gemmi code that builds the backbone of each chain (N, CA, C; Angstrom):
import gemmi

chains = {
    "A": [
        ("UNK", (111.095, 45.814, 0.794), (110.652, 44.461, 1.107), (110.861, 44.164, 2.594)),
        ("UNK", (109.840, 43.612, 3.209), (109.896, 43.261, 4.630), (109.375, 41.836, 4.779)),
        ("UNK", (110.041, 41.071, 5.621), (109.572, 39.701, 5.875), (109.536, 39.443, 7.375)),
        ("UNK", (108.492, 38.784, 7.837), (108.442, 38.323, 9.227), (108.088, 36.839, 9.245)),
        ("UNK", (108.658, 36.141, 10.222), (108.450, 34.703, 10.359), (108.076, 34.441, 11.818)),
        ("UNK", (106.876, 33.920, 12.023), (106.345, 33.743, 13.370), (106.422, 32.268, 13.773)),
        ("UNK", (107.162, 31.985, 14.829), (107.258, 30.630, 15.352), (106.443, 30.571, 16.632)),
        ("UNK", (105.398, 29.743, 16.632), (104.480, 29.712, 17.776), (104.394, 28.297, 18.341)),
        ("UNK", (103.992, 28.237, 19.591), (103.838, 26.939, 20.253), (102.438, 26.388, 19.960)),
        ("UNK", (102.374, 25.100, 19.671), (101.086, 24.477, 19.358), (100.064, 24.763, 20.470)),
        ("UNK", (98.869, 25.178, 20.051), (97.790, 25.403, 20.997), (97.778, 26.779, 21.620)),
        ("UNK", (98.772, 27.607, 21.322), (98.856, 28.928, 21.964), (98.289, 30.055, 21.105)),
        ("UNK", (98.446, 29.957, 19.800), (97.978, 31.028, 18.908), (97.007, 30.400, 17.901)),
        ("UNK", (95.702, 30.524, 18.148), (94.742, 29.864, 17.263), (94.778, 30.419, 15.840)),
        ("UNK", (94.424, 29.560, 14.895), (94.393, 30.000, 13.497), (93.506, 31.220, 13.309)),
        ("UNK", (92.462, 31.325, 14.136), (91.472, 32.388, 13.954), (92.040, 33.790, 14.170)),
        ("UNK", (93.152, 33.914, 14.874), (93.703, 35.256, 15.107), (94.910, 35.552, 14.215)),
        ("UNK", (95.298, 34.585, 13.427), (96.524, 34.803, 12.643), (96.340, 35.873, 11.571)),
        ("UNK", (95.145, 35.960, 11.027), (94.882, 37.017, 10.050), (95.005, 38.391, 10.690)),
        ("UNK", (94.447, 38.531, 11.880), (94.546, 39.811, 12.593), (95.996, 40.134, 12.929)),
        ("UNK", (96.746, 39.123, 13.294), (98.164, 39.348, 13.603), (98.920, 39.784, 12.349)),
        ("UNK", (98.609, 39.173, 11.234), (99.292, 39.561, 9.996), (98.959, 41.007, 9.625)),
        ("UNK", (97.704, 41.389, 9.810), (97.330, 42.783, 9.535), (98.063, 43.732, 10.478)),
        ("UNK", (98.147, 43.343, 11.750), (98.815, 44.202, 12.733), (100.308, 44.327, 12.438)),
        ("UNK", (100.933, 43.223, 12.078), (102.367, 43.274, 11.741), (102.588, 44.208, 10.561)),
        ("UNK", (101.739, 44.082, 9.572), (101.866, 44.939, 8.389), (101.691, 46.410, 8.760)),
        ("UNK", (100.672, 46.714, 9.553), (100.428, 48.111, 9.924), (101.549, 48.678, 10.789)),
        ("UNK", (102.069, 47.867, 11.706), (103.200, 48.325, 12.535), (104.412, 48.651, 11.660)),
        ("UNK", (104.661, 47.809, 10.675), (105.799, 48.041, 9.775), (105.582, 49.310, 8.956)),
        ("UNK", (104.384, 49.482, 8.434), (104.107, 50.671, 7.622), (104.203, 51.930, 8.473)),
        ("UNK", (103.695, 51.850, 9.709), (103.713, 53.020, 10.583), (105.145, 53.424, 10.949)),
        ("UNK", (105.971, 52.431, 11.246), (107.341, 52.738, 11.688), (108.288, 53.005, 10.522)),
        ("UNK", (108.110, 52.251, 9.435), (109.101, 52.277, 8.357), (108.616, 52.984, 7.097)),
        ("UNK", (107.303, 53.105, 6.962), (106.742, 53.711, 5.747), (106.186, 52.660, 4.810)),
        ("UNK", (105.052, 52.985, 4.196), (104.414, 52.016, 3.298), (105.271, 51.717, 2.081)),
        ("UNK", (106.121, 52.660, 1.726), (106.959, 52.437, 0.540), (108.005, 51.345, 0.756)),
        ("UNK", (108.149, 50.890, 2.017), (109.110, 49.806, 2.296), (108.476, 48.425, 2.106)),
        ("UNK", (107.176, 48.391, 1.856), (106.478, 47.127, 1.678), (106.775, 46.493, 0.338)),
        ("UNK", (106.168, 45.359, 0.033), (105.148, 44.661, 0.822), (105.738, 43.937, 2.038)),
        ("UNK", (104.843, 43.456, 2.886), (105.253, 42.695, 4.067), (104.815, 41.243, 3.881)),
        ("UNK", (105.781, 40.362, 3.793), (105.481, 38.929, 3.691), (105.596, 38.297, 5.075)),
        ("UNK", (104.656, 37.421, 5.410), (104.632, 36.816, 6.745), (104.488, 35.303, 6.620)),
        ("UNK", (105.360, 34.577, 7.324), (105.300, 33.122, 7.343), (105.087, 32.609, 8.760)),
        ("UNK", (104.664, 31.369, 8.861), (104.363, 30.771, 10.163), (104.998, 29.390, 10.285)),
        ("UNK", (105.397, 29.061, 11.494), (105.729, 27.663, 11.802), (105.264, 27.388, 13.228)),
        ("UNK", (104.955, 26.137, 13.495), (104.401, 25.765, 14.792), (105.270, 24.695, 15.433)),
        ("UNK", (105.599, 24.907, 16.698), (106.362, 23.918, 17.453), (105.358, 23.000, 18.166)),
        ("UNK", (105.401, 21.697, 17.893), (104.428, 20.797, 18.533), (104.547, 20.816, 20.053)),
        ("UNK", (103.437, 20.539, 20.714), (103.433, 20.474, 22.177), (104.467, 19.444, 22.637)),
        ("UNK", (105.232, 19.816, 23.632), (106.260, 18.913, 24.147), (107.606, 19.070, 23.467)),
        ("UNK", (107.665, 19.989, 22.473), (108.912, 20.187, 21.734), (109.503, 21.580, 21.937)),
        ("UNK", (108.808, 22.433, 22.683), (109.309, 23.785, 22.915), (109.490, 24.058, 24.395)),
        ("UNK", (110.610, 24.637, 24.773), (110.937, 24.869, 26.181), (111.479, 26.284, 26.363)),
        ("UNK", (111.261, 26.799, 27.552), (111.823, 28.102, 27.928), (112.317, 27.974, 29.361)),
        ("UNK", (113.588, 28.263, 29.558), (114.163, 28.092, 30.884), (114.073, 26.654, 31.363)),
        ("UNK", (114.002, 25.711, 30.427), (113.917, 24.288, 30.776), (112.505, 23.797, 31.045)),
        ("UNK", (111.533, 24.686, 30.876), (110.134, 24.310, 31.118), (109.327, 24.435, 29.824)),
        ("UNK", (108.183, 23.764, 29.753), (107.361, 23.897, 28.542), (107.079, 25.369, 28.237)),
        ("UNK", (107.206, 25.721, 26.970), (107.105, 27.125, 26.579), (105.743, 27.473, 25.986)),
        ("UNK", (105.305, 28.686, 26.254), (104.127, 29.252, 25.583), (104.528, 30.492, 24.779)),
        ("UNK", (105.813, 30.691, 24.612), (106.318, 31.928, 24.007), (106.342, 31.858, 22.483)),
        ("UNK", (105.897, 32.927, 21.862), (105.975, 33.072, 20.403), (107.232, 33.865, 20.051)),
        ("UNK", (107.851, 33.480, 18.959), (109.070, 34.140, 18.508), (108.802, 34.715, 17.118)),
        ("UNK", (108.833, 36.031, 17.046), (108.486, 36.749, 15.816), (109.755, 37.415, 15.303)),
        ("UNK", (110.254, 36.925, 14.200), (111.530, 37.429, 13.688), (111.336, 37.971, 12.284)),
        ("UNK", (111.956, 39.120, 12.041), (111.778, 39.717, 10.737), (113.052, 40.285, 10.157)),
        ("UNK", (112.950, 40.605, 8.873), (114.022, 41.307, 8.165), (113.431, 42.583, 7.595)),
        ("UNK", (114.109, 43.692, 7.888), (113.624, 44.992, 7.435), (114.728, 45.657, 6.611)),
        ("UNK", (114.384, 46.706, 5.865), (115.413, 47.344, 5.036), (116.609, 47.826, 5.852)),
        ("UNK", (117.776, 47.755, 5.267), (118.997, 48.228, 5.929), (118.882, 49.710, 6.269)),
        ("UNK", (119.599, 50.107, 7.308), (119.722, 51.524, 7.610), (118.723, 52.054, 8.611)),
        ("UNK", (117.955, 51.173, 9.223), (116.958, 51.625, 10.201), (117.676, 52.130, 11.465)),
        ("UNK", (117.328, 53.324, 11.941), (117.988, 53.849, 13.137), (117.403, 53.185, 14.383)),
        ("UNK", (118.125, 53.320, 15.488), (117.752, 52.624, 16.723), (116.367, 53.023, 17.213)),
        ("UNK", (116.062, 54.311, 17.157), (114.767, 54.783, 17.653), (113.612, 54.171, 16.851)),
        ("UNK", (113.768, 54.132, 15.556), (112.716, 53.583, 14.696), (112.562, 52.089, 14.914)),
        ("UNK", (113.688, 51.384, 15.018), (113.630, 49.937, 15.216), (112.979, 49.614, 16.568)),
        ("UNK", (113.358, 50.402, 17.584), (112.762, 50.181, 18.907), (111.248, 50.398, 18.863)),
        ("UNK", (110.824, 51.448, 18.198), (109.392, 51.725, 18.056), (108.694, 50.553, 17.369)),
        ("UNK", (109.320, 50.025, 16.332), (108.728, 48.900, 15.606), (108.621, 47.669, 16.508)),
        ("UNK", (109.702, 47.336, 17.201), (109.707, 46.136, 18.047), (108.651, 46.247, 19.149)),
        ("UNK", (108.594, 47.420, 19.773), (107.642, 47.587, 20.878), (106.200, 47.546, 20.386)),
        ("UNK", (105.942, 48.173, 19.258), (104.564, 48.177, 18.749), (104.152, 46.777, 18.316)),
        ("UNK", (105.056, 46.033, 17.725), (104.738, 44.652, 17.348), (104.420, 43.803, 18.582)),
        ("UNK", (105.225, 43.978, 19.620), (104.976, 43.217, 20.846), (103.649, 43.592, 21.484)),
        ("UNK", (103.353, 44.900, 21.513), (102.086, 45.358, 22.096), (100.893, 44.797, 21.327)),
        ("UNK", (100.972, 44.860, 20.011), (99.858, 44.373, 19.189), (99.693, 42.859, 19.333)),
        ("UNK", (100.806, 42.158, 19.397), (100.745, 40.703, 19.556), (100.004, 40.347, 20.856)),
        ("UNK", (100.370, 41.028, 21.924), (99.738, 40.748, 23.223), (98.262, 41.160, 23.219)),
        ("UNK", (97.971, 42.294, 22.598), (96.577, 42.764, 22.560), (95.688, 41.766, 21.806)),
        ("UNK", (96.160, 41.272, 20.687), (95.334, 40.411, 19.839), (95.239, 38.992, 20.396)),
        ("UNK", (96.341, 38.487, 20.933), (96.352, 37.087, 21.376), (95.982, 36.917, 22.843)),
        ("UNK", (96.091, 38.005, 23.617), (95.876, 37.885, 25.054), (97.089, 37.345, 25.784)),
        ("UNK", (98.192, 37.179, 25.070), (99.425, 36.689, 25.698), (100.013, 37.752, 26.613)),
        ("UNK", (100.774, 37.305, 27.600), (101.509, 38.226, 28.447), (102.732, 38.743, 27.716)),
        ("UNK", (103.275, 39.873, 28.201), (104.424, 40.449, 27.497), (105.653, 39.542, 27.566)),
        ("UNK", (105.643, 38.636, 28.550), (106.759, 37.699, 28.644), (106.560, 36.489, 27.728)),
        ("UNK", (105.494, 36.517, 26.927), (105.222, 35.385, 26.044), (105.442, 35.718, 24.574)),
        ("UNK", (106.169, 36.785, 24.309), (106.506, 37.102, 22.920), (107.892, 37.728, 22.847)),
        ("UNK", (108.653, 37.245, 21.903), (109.971, 37.790, 21.574), (109.861, 38.317, 20.149)),
        ("UNK", (110.320, 39.547, 19.935), (110.264, 40.138, 18.597), (111.661, 40.600, 18.206)),
        ("UNK", (112.090, 40.251, 17.009), (113.391, 40.688, 16.513), (113.240, 41.181, 15.079)),
        ("UNK", (114.008, 42.194, 14.741), (114.003, 42.726, 13.372), (115.431, 43.042, 12.986)),
        ("UNK", (115.958, 42.287, 12.060), (117.347, 42.506, 11.652), (117.406, 43.164, 10.280)),
        ("UNK", (118.557, 43.790, 9.994), (118.749, 44.395, 8.693), (118.660, 43.331, 7.601)),
        ("UNK", (118.137, 43.738, 6.481), (117.893, 42.808, 5.384), (119.176, 42.068, 4.969)),
        ("UNK", (120.270, 42.786, 4.906), (121.496, 42.185, 4.371), (122.379, 41.580, 5.464)),
        ("UNK", (121.934, 41.636, 6.726), (122.766, 41.128, 7.829), (122.969, 39.617, 7.679)),
        ("UNK", (124.195, 39.170, 7.847), (124.500, 37.750, 7.641), (124.947, 37.044, 8.908)),
        ("UNK", (124.759, 37.654, 10.050), (125.247, 37.056, 11.309), (124.560, 35.784, 11.683)),
    ],
    "B": [
        ("UNK", (115.632, 35.303, 23.634), (116.956, 35.011, 23.126), (117.835, 34.597, 24.306)),
        ("UNK", (118.626, 33.648, 24.226), (119.003, 32.845, 23.058), (117.921, 31.855, 22.648)),
        ("UNK", (118.022, 31.393, 21.433), (117.095, 30.411, 20.907), (117.924, 29.283, 20.285)),
        ("UNK", (117.803, 28.094, 20.874), (118.516, 26.924, 20.364), (117.507, 25.974, 19.729)),
        ("UNK", (117.727, 25.666, 18.478), (116.875, 24.693, 17.790), (117.679, 23.405, 17.609)),
        ("UNK", (117.107, 22.318, 18.078), (117.770, 21.014, 17.994), (117.093, 20.200, 16.908)),
        ("UNK", (117.809, 19.947, 15.833), (117.284, 19.122, 14.755), (117.594, 17.667, 15.096)),
        ("UNK", (116.544, 16.856, 15.142), (116.709, 15.461, 15.582), (115.925, 14.534, 14.657)),
        ("UNK", (116.371, 13.284, 14.501), (115.591, 12.327, 13.703), (114.234, 12.072, 14.350)),
        ("UNK", (113.246, 11.789, 13.518), (111.889, 11.565, 14.002), (111.849, 10.421, 15.018)),
        ("UNK", (111.133, 10.651, 16.116), (110.906, 9.656, 17.171), (112.200, 9.189, 17.842)),
        ("UNK", (113.242, 9.999, 17.779), (114.529, 9.553, 18.332), (114.711, 9.909, 19.804)),
        ("UNK", (113.990, 10.921, 20.304), (114.212, 11.380, 21.673), (112.863, 11.559, 22.367)),
        ("UNK", (112.711, 10.936, 23.517), (111.447, 11.009, 24.270), (111.237, 12.398, 24.862)),
        ("UNK", (110.007, 12.653, 25.313), (109.725, 13.941, 25.957), (110.620, 14.141, 27.179)),
        ("UNK", (110.777, 13.088, 27.970), (111.585, 13.216, 29.183), (113.024, 13.614, 28.843)),
        ("UNK", (113.566, 13.009, 27.798), (114.935, 13.344, 27.394), (114.992, 14.755, 26.802)),
        ("UNK", (113.969, 15.121, 26.042), (113.953, 16.480, 25.473), (113.943, 17.513, 26.601)),
        ("UNK", (113.137, 17.239, 27.614), (113.064, 18.158, 28.751), (114.419, 18.250, 29.458)),
        ("UNK", (115.055, 17.096, 29.599), (116.369, 17.053, 30.256), (117.409, 17.830, 29.441)),
        ("UNK", (117.345, 17.653, 28.126), (118.282, 18.374, 27.250), (118.028, 19.878, 27.320)),
        ("UNK", (116.754, 20.269, 27.312), (116.423, 21.701, 27.371), (116.972, 22.324, 28.649)),
        ("UNK", (116.854, 21.605, 29.741), (117.396, 22.114, 31.007), (118.921, 22.180, 30.948)),
        ("UNK", (119.525, 21.167, 30.343), (120.990, 21.147, 30.246), (121.487, 22.296, 29.372)),
        ("UNK", (120.793, 22.557, 28.267), (121.186, 23.677, 27.405), (121.082, 24.987, 28.181)),
        ("UNK", (120.015, 25.117, 28.943), (119.836, 26.326, 29.776), (120.972, 26.439, 30.782)),
        ("UNK", (121.316, 25.321, 31.409), (122.410, 25.325, 32.384), (123.722, 25.769, 31.735)),
        ("UNK", (124.012, 25.185, 30.562), (125.272, 25.508, 29.894), (125.298, 26.982, 29.504)),
        ("UNK", (124.232, 27.425, 28.864), (124.217, 28.814, 28.381), (124.344, 29.796, 29.550)),
        ("UNK", (123.563, 29.572, 30.580), (123.554, 30.526, 31.695), (124.805, 30.400, 32.562)),
        ("UNK", (125.449, 29.241, 32.499), (126.689, 29.069, 33.245), (127.845, 29.819, 32.627)),
        ("UNK", (127.709, 30.162, 31.353), (128.799, 30.837, 30.644), (128.445, 32.285, 30.340)),
        ("UNK", (127.204, 32.506, 29.957), (126.778, 33.875, 29.643), (126.117, 34.484, 30.884)),
        ("UNK", (125.527, 35.655, 30.699), (124.871, 36.310, 31.835), (123.356, 36.366, 31.648)),
        ("UNK", (122.838, 35.511, 30.791), (121.395, 35.578, 30.509), (120.572, 34.984, 31.644)),
        ("UNK", (119.414, 35.575, 31.935), (118.486, 34.920, 32.868), (118.014, 33.589, 32.287)),
        ("UNK", (117.785, 32.619, 33.139), (117.374, 31.296, 32.660), (116.077, 31.382, 31.850)),
        ("UNK", (115.201, 32.289, 32.281), (113.884, 32.374, 31.648), (113.951, 32.903, 30.218)),
        ("UNK", (115.118, 33.363, 29.798), (115.258, 33.883, 28.435), (115.836, 32.838, 27.480)),
        ("UNK", (116.111, 31.633, 27.969), (116.710, 30.607, 27.112), (115.604, 29.753, 26.492)),
        ("UNK", (115.498, 29.823, 25.188), (114.467, 29.092, 24.446), (115.103, 27.899, 23.738)),
        ("UNK", (114.420, 26.768, 23.803), (114.892, 25.552, 23.129), (113.720, 24.922, 22.398)),
        ("UNK", (113.933, 24.561, 21.149), (112.905, 23.845, 20.389), (113.540, 22.636, 19.724)),
        ("UNK", (112.782, 21.553, 19.673), (113.232, 20.340, 18.991), (112.435, 20.203, 17.698)),
        ("UNK", (113.148, 19.985, 16.621), (112.512, 19.869, 15.312), (112.870, 18.500, 14.742)),
        ("UNK", (111.844, 17.680, 14.551), (112.093, 16.346, 14.008), (112.217, 16.423, 12.488)),
        ("UNK", (113.229, 15.771, 11.968), (113.487, 15.815, 10.529), (113.642, 14.406, 9.974)),
        ("UNK", (113.310, 14.274, 8.709), (113.611, 13.039, 7.999), (115.084, 13.086, 7.586)),
        ("UNK", (115.669, 11.934, 7.323), (117.087, 11.911, 6.964), (117.328, 12.741, 5.704)),
        ("UNK", (118.291, 13.642, 5.793), (118.644, 14.477, 4.655), (117.756, 15.689, 4.468)),
        ("UNK", (116.738, 15.830, 5.329), (115.813, 16.956, 5.195), (116.456, 18.247, 5.678)),
        ("UNK", (116.196, 19.338, 4.978), (116.655, 20.640, 5.432), (115.478, 21.376, 6.058)),
        ("UNK", (115.776, 22.338, 6.913), (114.708, 23.110, 7.570), (115.006, 24.592, 7.407)),
        ("UNK", (113.969, 25.442, 7.480), (114.208, 26.885, 7.342), (115.044, 27.422, 8.495)),
        ("UNK", (115.826, 28.452, 8.222), (116.521, 29.123, 9.308), (115.536, 29.963, 10.112)),
        ("UNK", (116.024, 30.661, 11.126), (115.144, 31.397, 12.041), (114.306, 32.447, 11.335)),
        ("UNK", (114.774, 32.929, 10.206), (114.059, 33.990, 9.506), (113.314, 33.472, 8.281)),
        ("UNK", (113.369, 32.175, 8.072), (112.681, 31.604, 6.919), (113.281, 32.034, 5.594)),
        ("UNK", (114.518, 32.520, 5.638), (115.128, 33.072, 4.427), (116.072, 32.108, 3.736)),
        ("UNK", (116.431, 31.048, 4.404), (117.352, 30.067, 3.846), (117.113, 28.752, 4.582)),
        ("UNK", (117.798, 27.731, 4.180), (117.604, 26.445, 4.837), (118.881, 26.000, 5.534)),
        ("UNK", (118.673, 25.282, 6.630), (119.783, 24.637, 7.333), (119.877, 23.222, 6.801)),
        ("UNK", (121.059, 22.853, 6.357), (121.257, 21.498, 5.858), (122.315, 20.827, 6.719)),
        ("UNK", (121.865, 20.166, 7.788), (122.829, 19.574, 8.716), (123.603, 18.436, 8.067)),
        ("UNK", (124.869, 18.366, 8.406), (125.685, 17.291, 7.867), (125.736, 16.098, 8.789)),
        ("UNK", (125.024, 16.198, 9.894), (124.981, 15.104, 10.860), (123.518, 14.808, 11.200)),
        ("UNK", (123.262, 13.656, 11.831), (121.885, 13.257, 12.145), (121.252, 14.215, 13.147)),
        ("UNK", (122.062, 14.726, 14.041), (121.598, 15.685, 15.049), (122.334, 16.997, 14.810)),
        ("UNK", (121.624, 18.102, 15.034), (122.247, 19.408, 14.753), (121.678, 20.446, 15.708)),
        ("UNK", (122.568, 21.290, 16.220), (122.165, 22.395, 17.095), (122.322, 23.699, 16.323)),
        ("UNK", (121.231, 24.443, 16.179), (121.279, 25.751, 15.521), (120.897, 26.801, 16.551)),
        ("UNK", (121.900, 27.522, 17.025), (121.661, 28.508, 18.070), (121.669, 29.927, 17.531)),
        ("UNK", (120.910, 30.789, 18.170), (120.906, 32.212, 17.842), (121.082, 33.012, 19.125)),
        ("UNK", (122.170, 33.760, 19.221), (122.499, 34.478, 20.451), (122.715, 35.962, 20.191)),
        ("UNK", (122.840, 36.711, 21.286), (123.231, 38.106, 21.154), (124.689, 38.190, 20.697)),
        ("UNK", (124.968, 39.131, 19.824), (126.341, 39.361, 19.386), (127.113, 40.113, 20.461)),
        ("UNK", (128.437, 39.987, 20.396), (129.271, 40.784, 21.288), (130.163, 39.984, 22.200)),
        ("UNK", (130.023, 38.652, 22.150), (130.913, 37.832, 22.974), (132.097, 37.377, 22.121)),
        ("UNK", (133.226, 37.118, 22.757), (134.378, 36.615, 22.002), (134.041, 35.271, 21.342)),
        ("UNK", (134.656, 34.981, 20.190), (134.383, 33.716, 19.486), (134.604, 32.484, 20.356)),
        ("UNK", (135.610, 32.552, 21.245), (135.900, 31.380, 22.068), (134.770, 31.105, 23.066)),
        ("UNK", (134.059, 32.134, 23.463), (132.914, 31.937, 24.358), (131.788, 31.222, 23.610)),
        ("UNK", (131.561, 31.679, 22.391), (130.540, 31.030, 21.548), (130.880, 29.554, 21.348)),
        ("UNK", (132.155, 29.271, 21.118), (132.595, 27.890, 20.900), (132.436, 27.066, 22.183)),
        ("UNK", (132.751, 27.687, 23.313), (132.618, 26.981, 24.588), (131.160, 26.625, 24.863)),
        ("UNK", (130.272, 27.550, 24.564), (128.842, 27.283, 24.761), (128.403, 26.122, 23.869)),
        ("UNK", (128.749, 26.182, 22.594), (128.309, 25.132, 21.660), (128.885, 23.774, 22.052)),
        ("UNK", (130.164, 23.739, 22.384), (130.773, 22.472, 22.779), (130.149, 21.925, 24.062)),
        ("UNK", (129.839, 22.818, 24.993), (129.197, 22.387, 26.239), (127.826, 21.797, 25.984)),
        ("UNK", (127.091, 22.418, 25.088), (125.752, 21.903, 24.747), (125.858, 20.542, 24.074)),
        ("UNK", (126.788, 20.414, 23.151), (126.946, 19.136, 22.449), (127.367, 18.037, 23.426)),
        ("UNK", (128.263, 18.354, 24.340), (128.678, 17.363, 25.340), (127.481, 16.886, 26.164)),
        ("UNK", (126.672, 17.820, 26.631), (125.498, 17.450, 27.437), (124.502, 16.641, 26.611)),
        ("UNK", (124.308, 17.065, 25.375), (123.375, 16.363, 24.483), (123.814, 14.907, 24.323)),
        ("UNK", (125.096, 14.709, 24.125), (125.618, 13.338, 23.949), (125.496, 12.547, 25.251)),
        ("UNK", (125.760, 13.187, 26.374), (125.644, 12.504, 27.665), (124.220, 12.000, 27.877)),
        ("UNK", (123.259, 12.838, 27.571), (121.853, 12.517, 27.866), (121.289, 11.483, 26.889)),
        ("UNK", (121.678, 11.591, 25.637), (121.083, 10.714, 24.618), (121.924, 9.484, 24.304)),
        ("UNK", (123.169, 9.484, 24.756), (124.114, 8.399, 24.464), (124.478, 8.309, 22.987)),
        ("UNK", (124.264, 9.382, 22.224), (124.761, 9.388, 20.850), (126.243, 9.753, 20.880)),
        ("UNK", (126.951, 9.423, 19.805), (128.372, 9.759, 19.770), (128.570, 11.167, 19.211)),
        ("UNK", (129.731, 11.735, 19.515), (130.001, 13.103, 19.091), (130.052, 13.254, 17.564)),
        ("UNK", (130.323, 12.169, 16.853), (130.366, 12.326, 15.394), (128.986, 12.286, 14.752)),
        ("UNK", (127.944, 12.146, 15.583), (126.577, 12.184, 15.064), (125.940, 13.557, 15.213)),
        ("UNK", (126.650, 14.482, 15.819), (126.038, 15.782, 16.098), (127.015, 16.913, 15.783)),
        ("UNK", (126.480, 17.987, 15.268), (127.272, 19.200, 15.034), (126.361, 20.403, 15.290)),
        ("UNK", (126.887, 21.583, 15.065), (126.044, 22.743, 15.315), (126.705, 24.040, 14.927)),
        ("UNK", (125.931, 25.082, 15.077), (126.430, 26.421, 14.781), (125.659, 27.424, 15.644)),
        ("UNK", (126.345, 28.459, 16.053), (125.671, 29.557, 16.751), (125.846, 30.823, 15.921)),
        ("UNK", (124.738, 31.402, 15.505), (124.778, 32.679, 14.813), (124.402, 33.778, 15.806)),
        ("UNK", (124.704, 34.997, 15.452), (124.493, 36.100, 16.394), (123.840, 37.299, 15.718)),
        ("UNK", (123.158, 38.080, 16.531), (122.585, 39.332, 16.059), (122.710, 40.376, 17.149)),
        ("UNK", (122.751, 41.655, 16.780), (122.860, 42.717, 17.788), (121.723, 42.643, 18.805)),
        ("UNK", (122.049, 42.827, 20.069), (121.042, 42.748, 21.125), (119.919, 43.758, 20.913)),
        ("UNK", (120.277, 44.935, 20.434), (119.275, 46.006, 20.288), (118.275, 45.726, 19.177)),
        ("UNK", (118.457, 44.653, 18.458), (117.523, 44.276, 17.400), (116.454, 43.308, 17.914)),
        ("UNK", (116.471, 43.033, 19.218), (115.507, 42.085, 19.787), (114.822, 42.681, 21.010)),
        ("UNK", (113.516, 42.446, 21.097), (112.719, 42.845, 22.260), (112.141, 41.588, 22.889)),
        ("UNK", (112.298, 41.476, 24.191), (111.736, 40.334, 24.900), (111.216, 40.805, 26.253)),
        ("UNK", (110.076, 40.275, 26.649), (109.454, 40.666, 27.907), (109.260, 42.177, 27.986)),
        ("UNK", (108.973, 42.787, 26.854), (108.668, 44.209, 26.817), (109.870, 45.133, 26.860)),
        ("UNK", (111.088, 44.572, 26.757), (112.281, 45.410, 26.833), (113.278, 45.037, 25.737)),
        ("UNK", (113.962, 46.061, 25.225), (115.054, 45.806, 24.291), (116.178, 45.116, 25.060)),
        ("UNK", (116.759, 44.077, 24.466), (117.799, 43.319, 25.173), (119.058, 44.162, 25.378)),
        ("UNK", (119.688, 44.017, 26.528), (120.973, 44.705, 26.760), (122.112, 43.990, 26.032)),
        ("UNK", (123.172, 44.731, 25.782), (124.355, 44.119, 25.176), (125.011, 43.174, 26.185)),
        ("UNK", (125.681, 42.118, 25.720), (126.407, 41.251, 26.646), (127.402, 42.059, 27.483)),
        ("UNK", (127.395, 41.831, 28.767), (128.285, 42.561, 29.664), (127.683, 43.847, 30.198)),
        ("UNK", (126.523, 44.239, 29.674), (125.877, 45.476, 30.126), (124.520, 45.191, 30.758)),
        ("UNK", (124.321, 43.962, 31.234), (123.033, 43.585, 31.797), (122.816, 44.280, 33.140)),
        ("UNK", (121.726, 45.035, 33.295), (121.440, 45.655, 34.589), (120.932, 44.622, 35.582)),
        ("UNK", (121.108, 44.903, 36.855), (120.702, 43.941, 37.888), (119.226, 43.596, 37.782)),
        ("UNK", (118.403, 44.583, 37.418), (116.959, 44.328, 37.365), (116.570, 43.352, 36.266)),
        ("UNK", (117.493, 43.115, 35.311), (117.185, 42.181, 34.226), (116.901, 40.789, 34.772)),
        ("UNK", (117.571, 40.458, 35.869), (117.427, 39.107, 36.420), (116.097, 38.908, 37.144)),
        ("UNK", (115.352, 39.994, 37.298), (113.996, 39.866, 37.842), (113.122, 39.061, 36.889)),
        ("UNK", (113.540, 38.983, 35.611), (112.748, 38.221, 34.644), (112.654, 36.753, 35.034)),
        ("UNK", (113.646, 36.263, 35.745), (113.600, 34.861, 36.155), (112.503, 34.608, 37.166)),
        ("UNK", (112.033, 35.677, 37.790), (110.967, 35.510, 38.780), (109.600, 35.356, 38.132)),
        ("UNK", (109.526, 35.643, 36.821), (108.233, 35.618, 36.137), (107.590, 34.241, 36.220)),
        ("UNK", (108.380, 33.213, 36.011), (107.795, 31.877, 36.003), (108.244, 31.037, 37.190)),
        ("UNK", (109.079, 31.584, 38.045), (109.527, 30.799, 39.207), (108.465, 30.782, 40.307)),
    ],
}
model = gemmi.Model(1)
for chain_id, residues in chains.items():
    chain = gemmi.Chain(chain_id)
    for i, (resn, *xyz) in enumerate(residues, 1):
        res = gemmi.Residue()
        res.name, res.seqid = resn, gemmi.SeqId(i, " ")
        for name, pos in zip(("N", "CA", "C"), xyz):
            atom = gemmi.Atom()
            atom.name, atom.element = name, gemmi.Element(name[0])
            atom.pos, atom.b_iso = gemmi.Position(*pos), 0.0
            res.add_atom(atom)
        chain.add_residue(res)
    model.add_chain(chain)
structure = gemmi.Structure()
structure.add_model(model)
structure.setup_entities()
């Protein structure tokens, strides 16, 4: 089981590309972790304009956070994070400084 | 990362005050930690009284016991007292700016391993192991 939750700034990630992003997230997870680790569930939330900041300034950054099966080694996790970031930028046209991607172990409670 | 989510009552804080708070949170965090300013994320989430909101991973809900609540997510690896100093500093600034009392606000900072996060195309360094070039990230939007 894999879950990702995408927090985006209003007006930055149009609804029309969210399907493509969900497909890309799923494929990145399957490629890095294996299809047998699926399914991949994806949720969304949107921060209204004027409510999101980065470095004290209005933010355009998307925050993509997920939970993946325990036991993922560093090399595999790094590959997953980088591929997710690359795909996000390719599909949305965002700069690499406009996406944060995190993937924590499923059972991590920090 | 870090990512601070401020749960606030609906229509309680103007844009100007939110902007001021976001800058203050950035000041506090960067004054204590070694993070570039451009890596400090702040979001304000308006809630109805008693409403809970999803956590950062959408896996559980945050149920604040106060009208205002700070939910922070930082890199793991700092001593607990540093985490407490950051949270207390943020709450102090929040109260200064909004004129709310300290008994109206609480918060928590959770942590995750730095290597589990990628930002600006790079895996985050562990606290205390930040290379000098990391601070070039602040030039991105300056």
